[in-house]
C-alpha positions as CSV (number, residue, x, y, z in Angstrom):
1,X,15.2,-5.1,-9.0
2,X,15.5,-1.8,-9.1
3,X,14.2,1.3,-7.7
4,X,11.5,3.4,-8.6
5,X,10.4,5.8,-5.8
6,X,11.9,6.6,-2.1
7,X,10.4,9.3,-0.3
8,X,9.5,10.1,2.9
9,X,6.0,12.5,4.2
10,X,5.7,14.2,7.7
11,X,1.9,14.4,8.5
12,X,-1.1,13.5,7.6
13,X,-2.4,16.0,5.3
14,X,-4.6,15.0,3.3
15,X,-2.7,17.2,0.2
16,X,0.7,15.3,1.5
17,X,-0.9,12.2,0.6
18,X,-2.9,12.7,-2.5
19,X,1.1,14.3,-3.7
20,X,2.5,10.8,-2.7
21,X,0.2,9.4,-4.1
22,X,-0.3,11.0,-7.9
23,X,3.8,10.8,-7.4
24,X,3.5,7.3,-6.9
25,X,1.3,6.7,-9.9
26,X,3.0,8.9,-12.1
27,X,6.7,7.0,-11.9
28,X,4.3,3.0,-12.0
29,X,2.9,4.9,-15.8
30,X,5.9,5.9,-16.2
31,X,7.1,2.8,-16.2
32,X,4.5,0.2,-17.6
33,X,1.7,0.8,-20.0
34,X,-1.6,0.7,-18.0
35,X,-4.4,-0.8,-18.3
36,X,-7.9,1.5,-17.2
37,X,-8.2,-2.3,-14.4
38,X,-4.9,-2.1,-13.5
39,X,-4.5,2.0,-12.8
40,X,-7.4,1.6,-10.6
41,X,-6.0,-1.5,-9.3
42,X,-2.9,0.5,-8.2
43,X,-4.8,3.3,-6.8
44,X,-7.0,1.6,-4.2
45,X,-3.3,-0.5,-3.2
46,X,-1.9,3.0,-2.5
47,X,-4.7,4.7,-1.1
48,X,-5.2,1.4,1.3
49,X,-1.7,1.3,2.4
50,X,-1.1,4.7,2.7
51,X,-4.4,5.2,5.0
52,X,-3.9,2.3,7.2
53,X,-0.4,3.9,7.9
54,X,-1.0,7.3,8.8
55,X,-4.9,5.9,11.0
56,X,-4.3,3.0,12.3
57,X,0.3,3.1,12.6
58,X,0.4,7.1,13.2
59,X,-2.2,7.5,15.0
60,X,-3.2,10.6,12.4
61,X,-0.2,12.4,14.7
62,X,1.5,15.3,12.3
63,X,5.0,14.6,13.3
64,X,4.4,11.1,12.7
65,X,6.4,9.9,8.4
66,X,5.5,7.3,6.5
67,X,8.2,6.4,3.7
68,X,7.3,5.4,0.7
69,X,9.0,3.6,-2.1
70,X,8.3,1.7,-5.3
71,X,10.3,-1.9,-7.1
72,X,11.3,-2.9,-10.1
73,X,10.7,-6.7,-9.9
74,X,10.9,-7.5,-13.3
75,X,9.0,-6.2,-16.8
76,X,5.9,-7.2,-15.2
77,X,5.8,-6.9,-11.1
78,X,5.9,-3.9,-9.2
79,X,6.8,-3.9,-5.8
80,X,5.2,-1.3,-2.9
81,X,6.3,-0.7,0.6
82,X,5.2,1.6,3.1
83,X,6.5,2.0,6.1
84,X,5.0,3.9,9.5
85,X,6.2,5.2,13.2
86,X,3.7,3.0,15.1
87,X,4.3,0.6,16.9
88,X,2.6,-1.9,14.4
89,X,-0.1,-4.7,14.9
90,X,0.1,-7.6,15.1
91,X,0.2,-9.3,11.7
92,X,-0.3,-13.0,11.9
93,X,-3.5,-13.0,14.3
94,X,-4.7,-10.8,11.5
95,X,-4.6,-11.9,8.8
96,X,-4.8,-15.7,10.0
97,X,-8.5,-14.8,11.3
98,X,-12.0,-13.6,10.3
99,X,-11.7,-10.4,8.9
100,X,-13.8,-8.0,11.3
101,X,-15.8,-6.5,7.9
102,X,-16.6,-10.7,7.4
103,X,-18.5,-10.9,10.8
104,X,-20.1,-7.5,10.0
105,X,-21.2,-6.5,6.5
106,X,-20.8,-2.4,7.6
107,X,-17.6,-2.7,9.7
108,X,-14.5,-0.8,7.9
109,X,-12.0,-3.0,10.4
110,X,-10.0,-5.1,7.8
111,X,-11.6,-3.7,4.9
112,X,-8.6,-2.1,2.9
113,X,-6.3,-5.2,4.2
114,X,-8.9,-7.8,3.0
115,X,-9.0,-5.4,0.0
116,X,-5.2,-5.5,-1.3
117,X,-4.4,-9.4,0.2
118,X,-7.5,-9.9,-2.8
119,X,-5.5,-7.7,-5.7
120,X,-2.3,-7.6,-4.6
121,X,0.6,-11.3,-5.8
122,X,2.3,-11.1,-2.8
123,X,1.8,-9.7,0.6
124,X,3.8,-9.6,3.7
125,X,5.6,-7.4,7.0
126,X,8.0,-7.0,8.6
127,X,8.8,-7.9,12.0
128,X,6.8,-5.0,13.9
129,X,4.6,-4.7,11.9
130,X,4.8,-0.9,11.2
131,X,6.2,-2.0,7.0
132,X,3.9,-3.8,4.5
133,X,5.2,-4.8,1.5
134,X,3.2,-6.4,-1.7
135,X,4.1,-7.2,-5.0
136,X,1.9,-7.3,-8.2
137,X,1.9,-7.8,-11.5
138,X,0.5,-5.7,-14.5
139,X,-2.4,-7.3,-16.8
140,X,-1.7,-5.9,-19.6
141,X,1.6,-7.3,-20.6
142,X,1.6,-6.5,-24.3
143,X,4.6,-4.0,-24.1
């Protein structure tokens, strides 16, 4: 496993977040030839991961930092870690129960994590619940 990207941003301005997501996508695409579906799924996962860290973890506070890392796990698998400065949450209880968006189709609660869980191969959190680590395989394996 090798680190391909590591960066921290402070603040919650959408320009900073968009730039980080673009840089992360450029990093992934420089190492892995992505199909249109792969590219869409990675972009969706990155948006949800960083939005959750910024909105729920850091409470949109401009002095808080998000740290992102991309790892090449193997020839076909990417690892992504996002850490915020929030106090974390009870991820065990959250992931083992029905998502709020399952109970109420108009609720946005839990929708991002449900998407991430559906798209990624593995998802895990650190003990404090303020860091998420996912792995996702490339579907286009023609390289």
